[in-house]
N, C-alpha and C positions, 0 to 999 in steps of 0.2 A: 581313513573309516570304512566300513563296511556295513553294509545292510544286514540287520540282523533277521533272524526266523525262529521260530519255535517247530517243531514236530507234534502235529495233533493227529489223533486217530478220527476218524470220520465214518459213517456210513453212509451206503448208495441211498439215496432217498428214491430213486426210481427201482430199486428191489431190496426192501427192506432183510431179506433174507441170506443176501450177498456177504460174504466176510468184511469186514471192517479192514480200510487201509489206512498208510501212514502218510500225510501231508506235510509240506512246509507251508509256513504261513508268515507273511511278512509282521515283525512288530516293528511296531513306531516306537522311536527312543525321544519321541519330542516335536514341537511345531517350529516353523519359522515364520513369522508374521511379516505382513506386507511392509511396515515399519524397518524391522532388521534387516528385509532382502536391500530397503531403500539405503540404509546404511552401510550396506556391504558393497552395494555398486559406486556409491559415493567413493568410497575410501579406494576404490580400484581403478577410479576415473579421474575428471578433470570437472564431473558435475556435480553440484551440490547435492546433500539429501534432500534437501526442499525439492531442487528441482526435479530430482528421478523420482519422487512419491507423486508429483503433481502429474508427472506423464504417466506414470502406471495408472493412477487415481483415471486419468482421460481416457485412457487403454482401456481400463474395466468397464466404463462408461459405453463407449464406441462399440465394442463387441458386439452388445446384444442388439444393438440398434440397426448393423451392420445384418446380424441374423435373422432379425424380425422383417428386415427388407428383401429375404429370400437369398440371402449371398451366402456362401462358404468364406469364411474368414482365413487367407492364407499367409503365414507368418515366415514366409522363405523355410530354411532348415529348422529352423523351432517347431514347426508342424500347422494345422488346420483345424479350424472348429465349424463344425457344421451342426443343423439341425436335422433329426428325427422325429417321426411320429409312430405310434401303435395305433392302430384304429381298429373298429368294429367292424366286418362284413354287411353287406348288403346285398339283396338277392340282386339286384339289378343298377347297373350303371347309375339308372336318374336318380334312385331312391338314396344313394351316397351323396352326404354332405358334410360340411364342418362338426356336426355332431356326432359324427363317427369317429370322429378323431377323440380317444381316451386318455392318452398322454403324449407327450411331447418331451424331449431333452434335447442336451447341448452334448453332442460328440467331440473329441479331442482326439485328433490322430497326428502322433509324434512325426514328424519329418524324418529324413534318413541320416544326417549327420548327428541329431537329437538319438535315434534309436542307435547310433554306432556307439555312443557314448555309454551306452546300458552294457553292451558286451564286454566293458572294463570294470563294470561293477564287481566288488567280490561280496562274498557275503561269507556269516557266521551264525552258527547254530547257538543260539543264547542259553539253552540247557545245559549244552557242552561248558559254555564259558562259566556258569553256575557250579555246575562240578569242579571245575578248575580251580575257581576262586574258593571256594568251599575247603579243597583240600589243605591249602596253604595255612 
């Protein structure tokens, strides 16, 4: 299998007068659910689907708890999760407090081994696939 993409024309939001350019955009071909992942993992291991599902659910409960404690959650070669914030500035250090925090988000950074798998991905232009299919 390969990752599907489309080619789309986009303008430069910073310069409306600049000529438009063409960019590739990944096109999803579906979704995989937690249930499906648990089933696939169970099929390739000696662990039951119910046990896999239970561990993943506990894992999903634990990550936000660890992040809320201010920790970075590192999962070996898979990668890590950390919390980042966006804030409004204050004129002085004393004037800054938690009300200046306007947004927070969780950032995932893929680990070295996980990233290296991406180098092996292949890509297909879905518009070209459609053209080939239509010629038949």
